C-alpha positions in Angstrom: 0.0 0.0 0.0 1.4 3.4 -1.0 0.8 6.1 1.6 0.5 8.8 -1.2 -2.7 7.3 -2.6 -5.7 9.6 -2.2 -7.7 7.0 -0.4 -5.0 6.6 2.3 -4.6 10.3 2.7 -8.4 10.8 3.1 -8.5 8.0 5.7 -5.7 9.6 7.7 -7.4 13.0 7.5 -10.7 11.5 8.7 -9.0 9.8 11.7 -7.3 13.0 12.7 -10.6 14.9 12.3 -12.4 12.3 14.4 -9.8 12.6 17.1 -10.1 16.4 17.1 -13.9 16.2 17.4 -13.7 13.7 20.2 -11.2 15.9 22.1 -13.3 19.0 21.7 -16.5 17.2 22.7 -14.7 15.7 25.8 -13.5 19.2 26.8 -17.0 20.7 26.5 -18.6 17.9 28.5 -15.9 18.2 31.1 -16.4 22.0 31.3 -20.2 21.5 31.6 -19.7 19.0 34.4 -17.4 21.3 36.3 -20.0 24.0 36.2 -22.8 21.7 37.2 -20.9 20.0 40.0 -19.3 23.0 41.5 -22.1 25.5 40.9 -19.7 28.1 39.6 -17.3 28.8 36.8 -14.2 29.2 39.0 -13.1 25.6 38.2 -13.0 26.5 34.5 -9.9 28.6 35.0 -7.9 25.6 36.2 -9.4 23.4 33.5 -8.4 26.1 30.9 -4.8 26.0 32.3 -4.7 22.3 31.9 -5.9 22.5 28.3 -3.4 25.3 27.5 -0.5 23.2 29.0 -1.6 20.2 26.9 -1.5 22.4 23.8 2.0 23.6 24.6 3.1 19.9 25.1 1.6 19.0 21.7 3.2 22.0 20.0 6.6 21.1 21.6 6.2 17.5 20.5 5.6 18.4 16.9 8.3 21.1 16.8 11.1 18.9 18.1 9.9 15.5 16.9 9.1 12.3 18.7 
């Protein structure tokens, strides 16, 4: 199987898109649960810091390779 075939590239793109949608959905559900369980939005600041740190780790990973 050649990785440059359009079908393979589309499949890879769909997997990446599905992972992104899953991640965003999980973040939204977590944020909603934080607000419901704590009764305030104060916990969202800590959650946002965790997401930002995760983004920095991913960016570092892609910049300097695995």
